[in-house]
DRENDO-1510 file (C-alpha; in Angstrom, 1 decimal, always signed):
<recs>
REC; n; res; u; v; w
REC; 1; UNK; +4.4; +0.2; +5.7 .
REC; 2; UNK; +5.8; -3.0; +4.5 .
REC; 3; UNK; +5.0; -4.7; +1.2 .
REC; 4; UNK; +5.7; -8.4; +0.8 .
REC; 5; UNK; +5.7; -9.3; -2.9 .
REC; 6; UNK; +6.0; -12.7; -4.3 .
REC; 7; UNK; +6.4; -11.5; -7.9 .
REC; 8; UNK; +5.2; -9.0; -10.4 .
REC; 9; UNK; +1.5; -10.0; -10.2 .
REC; 10; UNK; +1.3; -9.4; -6.5 .
REC; 11; UNK; +3.3; -6.2; -6.9 .
REC; 12; UNK; +0.8; -4.8; -9.3 .
REC; 13; UNK; -2.2; -6.1; -7.5 .
REC; 14; UNK; -1.0; -4.5; -4.2 .
REC; 15; UNK; -0.8; -1.0; -5.5 .
REC; 16; UNK; -3.9; -1.3; -7.7 .
REC; 17; UNK; -6.2; -2.6; -4.9 .
REC; 18; UNK; -4.8; -0.1; -2.4 .
REC; 19; UNK; -5.4; +2.7; -4.9 .
REC; 20; UNK; -9.0; +1.6; -5.6 .
REC; 21; UNK; -9.7; +1.3; -2.0 .
REC; 22; UNK; -8.3; +4.8; -1.3 .
REC; 23; UNK; -10.4; +6.5; -4.0 .
REC; 24; UNK; -13.6; +4.9; -2.8 .
REC; 25; UNK; -13.5; +7.1; +0.4 .
REC; 26; UNK; -13.3; +10.4; -1.4 .
REC; 27; UNK; -17.0; +10.8; -2.0 .
REC; 28; UNK; -20.4; +10.1; -0.5 .
REC; 29; UNK; -21.5; +6.5; -0.4 .
REC; 30; UNK; -24.5; +6.0; -2.7 .
REC; 31; UNK; -27.8; +5.2; -0.9 .
REC; 32; UNK; -30.6; +3.1; -2.5 .
REC; 33; UNK; -34.0; +2.3; -1.2 .
REC; 34; UNK; -35.2; -1.3; -0.8 .
REC; 35; UNK; -37.5; -0.9; -3.8 .
REC; 36; UNK; -35.0; +1.0; -5.8 .
REC; 37; UNK; -34.7; +0.3; -9.5 .
REC; 38; UNK; -31.0; +0.0; -9.0 .
REC; 39; UNK; -31.7; -3.4; -7.3 .
REC; 40; UNK; -33.6; -4.6; -10.4 .
REC; 41; UNK; -30.9; -5.5; -12.9 .
REC; 42; UNK; -33.3; -7.0; -15.4 .
REC; 43; UNK; -35.1; -3.6; -15.6 .
REC; 44; UNK; -31.8; -1.7; -15.9 .
REC; 45; UNK; -30.7; -3.9; -18.8 .
REC; 46; UNK; -34.1; -3.6; -20.5 .
REC; 47; UNK; -34.1; +0.2; -20.4 .
REC; 48; UNK; -30.5; +0.4; -21.6 .
REC; 49; UNK; -31.3; -1.9; -24.6 .
REC; 50; UNK; -34.3; +0.4; -25.4 .
REC; 51; UNK; -32.4; +3.7; -25.3 .
REC; 52; UNK; -28.7; +2.9; -26.1 .
REC; 53; UNK; -27.0; +0.8; -28.7 .
REC; 54; UNK; -25.8; -1.7; -26.1 .
REC; 55; UNK; -26.6; -5.4; -26.5 .
REC; 56; UNK; -24.5; -6.7; -23.5 .
REC; 57; UNK; -24.4; -4.6; -20.3 .
REC; 58; UNK; -20.9; -4.2; -18.8 .
REC; 59; UNK; -21.4; -3.6; -15.1 .
REC; 60; UNK; -18.0; -1.9; -14.8 .
REC; 61; UNK; -19.4; +0.9; -16.9 .
REC; 62; UNK; -22.8; +1.1; -15.3 .
REC; 63; UNK; -23.7; +3.2; -12.3 .
REC; 64; UNK; -27.1; +3.6; -10.7 .
REC; 65; UNK; -28.4; +5.6; -7.7 .
REC; 66; UNK; -31.5; +7.3; -6.3 .
REC; 67; UNK; -31.5; +11.0; -6.8 .
REC; 68; UNK; -30.6; +12.9; -3.6 .
REC; 69; UNK; -33.7; +14.1; -1.9 .
REC; 70; UNK; -35.9; +12.8; -4.7 .
REC; 71; UNK; -36.3; +9.1; -4.0 .
REC; 72; UNK; -38.9; +8.6; -6.7 .
REC; 73; UNK; -36.3; +9.3; -9.3 .
REC; 74; UNK; -33.5; +7.0; -10.3 .
REC; 75; UNK; -30.4; +8.1; -12.1 .
REC; 76; UNK; -28.5; +5.7; -14.4 .
REC; 77; UNK; -25.2; +6.4; -16.0 .
REC; 78; UNK; -23.8; +4.0; -18.7 .
REC; 79; UNK; -20.6; +4.3; -20.8 .
REC; 80; UNK; -20.8; +2.3; -24.0 .
REC; 81; UNK; -17.8; +1.4; -26.1 .
REC; 82; UNK; -17.9; +2.8; -29.6 .
REC; 83; UNK; -17.4; +0.8; -32.8 .
REC; 84; UNK; -16.5; +1.8; -36.3 .
REC; 85; UNK; -16.7; -0.7; -39.2 .
REC; 86; UNK; -17.3; -3.5; -36.7 .
REC; 87; UNK; -13.9; -2.7; -35.1 .
REC; 88; UNK; -13.9; -1.5; -31.5 .
REC; 89; UNK; -12.3; +1.8; -30.8 .
REC; 90; UNK; -11.1; +3.2; -27.5 .
REC; 91; UNK; -13.6; +5.9; -26.7 .
REC; 92; UNK; -16.9; +5.6; -24.7 .
REC; 93; UNK; -20.2; +7.2; -25.2 .
REC; 94; UNK; -21.7; +8.3; -21.9 .
REC; 95; UNK; -25.5; +8.4; -21.4 .
REC; 96; UNK; -27.5; +9.6; -18.4 .
REC; 97; UNK; -31.1; +8.3; -17.9 .
REC; 98; UNK; -33.5; +9.5; -15.3 .
REC; 99; UNK; -36.4; +7.1; -14.5 .
REC; 100; UNK; -39.5; +7.4; -12.4 .
REC; 101; UNK; -38.9; +4.6; -9.9 .
REC; 102; UNK; -42.6; +4.1; -9.2 .
REC; 103; UNK; -44.0; +4.1; -12.8 .
REC; 104; UNK; -40.7; +2.8; -14.3 .
REC; 105; UNK; -41.1; +5.3; -17.1 .
REC; 106; UNK; -38.2; +7.2; -18.6 .
REC; 107; UNK; -38.2; +10.8; -17.5 .
REC; 108; UNK; -35.2; +12.1; -19.4 .
REC; 109; UNK; -32.2; +11.0; -21.4 .
REC; 110; UNK; -28.9; +12.8; -22.0 .
REC; 111; UNK; -26.4; +11.5; -24.5 .
REC; 112; UNK; -23.2; +13.3; -23.6 .
REC; 113; UNK; -21.6; +14.8; -26.8 .
REC; 114; UNK; -18.0; +14.5; -25.6 .
REC; 115; UNK; -16.7; +10.9; -25.6 .
REC; 116; UNK; -14.8; +9.5; -22.7 .
REC; 117; UNK; -11.2; +8.8; -23.8 .
REC; 118; UNK; -9.5; +5.4; -23.3 .
REC; 119; UNK; -6.1; +4.6; -24.8 .
REC; 120; UNK; -2.9; +3.3; -23.4 .
REC; 121; UNK; -4.2; +4.3; -20.1 .
REC; 122; UNK; -7.5; +2.4; -20.1 .
REC; 123; UNK; -10.9; +3.5; -18.8 .
REC; 124; UNK; -11.7; +0.6; -16.4 .
REC; 125; UNK; -14.9; +1.7; -14.7 .
REC; 126; UNK; -17.2; +4.6; -13.8 .
REC; 127; UNK; -18.9; +5.7; -10.6 .
REC; 128; UNK; -21.6; +8.2; -9.7 .
REC; 129; UNK; -20.7; +10.8; -7.2 .
REC; 130; UNK; -23.7; +12.4; -5.5 .
REC; 131; UNK; -21.9; +14.5; -3.0 .
REC; 132; UNK; -23.6; +17.9; -2.5 .
REC; 133; UNK; -22.0; +19.9; -5.3 .
REC; 134; UNK; -24.3; +22.9; -4.9 .
REC; 135; UNK; -22.7; +25.0; -7.6 .
REC; 136; UNK; -25.3; +27.7; -7.5 .
REC; 137; UNK; -28.4; +28.7; -5.5 .
REC; 138; UNK; -30.6; +26.7; -7.8 .
REC; 139; UNK; -28.4; +24.0; -9.2 .
REC; 140; UNK; -26.9; +20.8; -7.6 .
REC; 141; UNK; -24.4; +19.2; -10.0 .
REC; 142; UNK; -24.0; +15.5; -10.5 .
REC; 143; UNK; -20.5; +14.0; -10.3 .
REC; 144; UNK; -19.1; +11.1; -12.4 .
REC; 145; UNK; -15.8; +9.5; -11.6 .
REC; 146; UNK; -13.8; +7.8; -14.2 .
REC; 147; UNK; -11.2; +5.2; -13.1 .
REC; 148; UNK; -8.2; +4.7; -15.3 .
REC; 149; UNK; -5.2; +2.3; -15.2 .
REC; 150; UNK; -2.3; +1.4; -17.3 .
REC; 151; UNK; -0.8; -2.0; -18.0 .
REC; 152; UNK; +2.9; -1.2; -17.6 .
REC; 153; UNK; +4.6; -3.3; -14.8 .
REC; 154; UNK; +7.7; -1.0; -14.8 .
REC; 155; UNK; +5.7; +2.2; -14.7 .
REC; 156; UNK; +2.3; +1.5; -13.1 .
REC; 157; UNK; -0.2; +4.3; -13.2 .
REC; 158; UNK; -3.8; +4.8; -12.1 .
REC; 159; UNK; -6.0; +7.9; -11.8 .
REC; 160; UNK; -9.5; +8.8; -10.8 .
REC; 161; UNK; -11.0; +11.7; -12.8 .
REC; 162; UNK; -14.0; +13.8; -11.8 .
REC; 163; UNK; -16.5; +15.4; -14.1 .
REC; 164; UNK; -19.5; +17.4; -13.0 .
REC; 165; UNK; -22.7; +17.6; -15.0 .
REC; 166; UNK; -25.7; +20.0; -15.0 .
REC; 167; UNK; -28.5; +17.6; -15.8 .
REC; 168; UNK; -31.1; +20.4; -15.8 .
REC; 169; UNK; -29.5; +21.8; -19.0 .
REC; 170; UNK; -27.7; +18.7; -20.2 .
REC; 171; UNK; -24.1; +20.1; -20.1 .
REC; 172; UNK; -20.8; +19.3; -18.5 .
REC; 173; UNK; -19.6; +22.0; -16.2 .
REC; 174; UNK; -16.3; +20.4; -14.9 .
REC; 175; UNK; -14.2; +18.3; -17.2 .
REC; 176; UNK; -11.4; +15.9; -16.4 .
REC; 177; UNK; -10.2; +17.0; -12.9 .
REC; 178; UNK; -7.7; +14.4; -11.6 .
REC; 179; UNK; -8.7; +13.8; -7.9 .
REC; 180; UNK; -6.5; +10.7; -7.2 .
REC; 181; UNK; -3.4; +9.3; -8.7 .
REC; 182; UNK; -0.8; +6.5; -8.3 .
REC; 183; UNK; +2.3; +6.4; -10.3 .
REC; 184; UNK; +5.7; +4.7; -9.9 .
REC; 185; UNK; +9.0; +3.9; -11.5 .
REC; 186; UNK; +10.0; +0.4; -10.5 .
REC; 187; UNK; +12.3; -2.5; -11.3 .
REC; 188; UNK; +9.2; -4.8; -11.2 .
REC; 189; UNK; +10.7; -6.5; -8.1 .
REC; 190; UNK; +10.8; -4.0; -5.2 .
REC; 191; UNK; +12.8; -0.9; -5.8 .
REC; 192; UNK; +10.5; +2.0; -6.7 .
REC; 193; UNK; +9.9; +5.7; -6.6 .
REC; 194; UNK; +6.2; +6.3; -5.9 .
REC; 195; UNK; +3.8; +9.2; -5.9 .
REC; 196; UNK; +0.3; +8.9; -4.5 .
REC; 197; UNK; -2.3; +11.7; -4.2 .
REC; 198; UNK; -5.8; +12.0; -3.0 .
REC; 199; UNK; -7.9; +15.3; -3.3 .
REC; 200; UNK; -11.2; +16.6; -2.1 .
REC; 201; UNK; -13.3; +19.5; -3.4 .
REC; 202; UNK; -14.8; +22.1; -1.1 .
REC; 203; UNK; -17.6; +24.5; -2.1 .
REC; 204; UNK; -16.7; +28.1; -1.3 .
REC; 205; UNK; -19.0; +31.0; -0.5 .
REC; 206; UNK; -17.4; +33.3; -3.1 .
REC; 207; UNK; -19.1; +33.3; -6.5 .
REC; 208; UNK; -17.9; +33.9; -10.1 .
REC; 209; UNK; -20.5; +34.4; -12.8 .
REC; 210; UNK; -23.2; +33.4; -10.2 .
REC; 211; UNK; -21.5; +30.0; -9.5 .
REC; 212; UNK; -19.8; +29.2; -6.3 .
REC; 213; UNK; -16.1; +28.8; -6.5 .
REC; 214; UNK; -14.6; +25.4; -5.6 .
REC; 215; UNK; -11.3; +24.7; -3.8 .
REC; 216; UNK; -9.3; +21.5; -4.5 .
REC; 217; UNK; -7.2; +20.3; -1.5 .
REC; 218; UNK; -4.7; +17.6; -2.4 .
REC; 219; UNK; -2.5; +15.5; -0.2 .
REC; 220; UNK; +0.5; +14.2; -2.0 .
REC; 221; UNK; +2.8; +11.4; -0.8 .
REC; 222; UNK; +6.3; +10.7; -2.2 .
REC; 223; UNK; +8.1; +7.6; -1.0 .
REC; 224; UNK; +10.6; +5.0; -2.1 .
REC; 225; UNK; +10.6; +1.2; -1.9 .
REC; 226; UNK; +13.9; -0.6; -1.6 .
REC; 227; UNK; +15.1; -4.2; -1.0 .
REC; 228; UNK; +14.3; -7.4; -2.8 .
REC; 229; UNK; +11.3; -9.7; -3.2 .
REC; 230; UNK; +11.6; -11.2; +0.3 .
REC; 231; UNK; +12.4; -8.0; +2.1 .
REC; 232; UNK; +10.8; -4.9; +0.5 .
REC; 233; UNK; +10.5; -1.8; +2.7 .
REC; 234; UNK; +9.3; +1.7; +2.4 .
REC; 235; UNK; +11.8; +4.6; +2.9 .
REC; 236; UNK; +11.9; +8.3; +2.6 .
REC; 237; UNK; +8.2; +9.2; +2.8 .
REC; 238; UNK; +7.5; +12.9; +2.3 .
REC; 239; UNK; +4.0; +14.4; +2.5 .
REC; 240; UNK; +3.0; +17.7; +0.9 .
REC; 241; UNK; -0.3; +19.5; +0.3 .
REC; 242; UNK; -1.6; +21.6; -2.5 .
REC; 243; UNK; -4.6; +23.9; -2.9 .
REC; 244; UNK; -6.1; +25.9; -5.6 .
REC; 245; UNK; -9.5; +27.4; -6.6 .
REC; 246; UNK; -11.6; +26.6; -9.6 .
REC; 247; UNK; -13.8; +29.3; -11.0 .
REC; 248; UNK; -16.7; +29.2; -13.4 .
REC; 249; UNK; -16.1; +31.0; -16.7 .
REC; 250; UNK; -19.6; +31.0; -18.0 .
REC; 251; UNK; -19.3; +27.5; -19.5 .
REC; 252; UNK; -17.2; +25.3; -17.2 .
REC; 253; UNK; -15.1; +25.4; -14.1 .
REC; 254; UNK; -11.5; +26.0; -15.1 .
REC; 255; UNK; -8.3; +24.6; -13.5 .
REC; 256; UNK; -5.8; +27.5; -13.0 .
REC; 257; UNK; -3.2; +27.5; -15.7 .
REC; 258; UNK; -0.2; +26.6; -13.4 .
REC; 259; UNK; -1.9; +23.4; -12.3 .
REC; 260; UNK; -3.4; +22.1; -15.6 .
REC; 261; UNK; -0.5; +19.9; -16.5 .
REC; 262; UNK; -0.8; +18.1; -13.2 .
REC; 263; UNK; -4.6; +18.0; -12.7 .
REC; 264; UNK; -6.3; +18.1; -16.2 .
REC; 265; UNK; -6.7; +14.7; -17.6 .
</recs>
């Protein structure tokens, strides 16, 4: 792979867009019907104004999809920045709303108690993940992916973080699993040491506390960039794989202790 960079802006843009493009492929594409409420932005904005504190909808923090196998129900997720004494703070309040797409009436609302953190590494957007996370015989969990990125040009960093929610009982059952990552140490011109990773989750047949175990399979790429702005080349690519199993402890799925520093956001 060859990266031709005309300056720091193009350097940062290249890795950021490549990372975002990569992470989009790690989960099922959302499907919406022609008459889906997700295609009616004026209604989405109206219902958010009615049931959250928002006055201006930020589309980066709005996700909408038809429920899998239940086309008459629409799921909306919205992350709203918190304010204190009229000063913005970094954390976000996440709300799930379920709406009957035929009657346009609110079916349920879930204000998630735990705030979504955003600090030096900023929360940039959210996405619904409706892959078949059949965590038990009777429960299919809903995934939410949080996209984070830093602002450092010398040490660029981005990550995608997966949470799973039980919307039948309004609780989070997987918290802060890093499923994609890009990080580098650079001279802001070309020379860099880079780590990229992209993981998938597989549902297993074994159960713990009546919930199916999950296996994370991660592919990790280490490589270097060397040269100058006009001739920047990749060298020394090394690929490794990592796997581990997440088990349910009665409250949430837990990342095994040896992997928490690397995979728990």
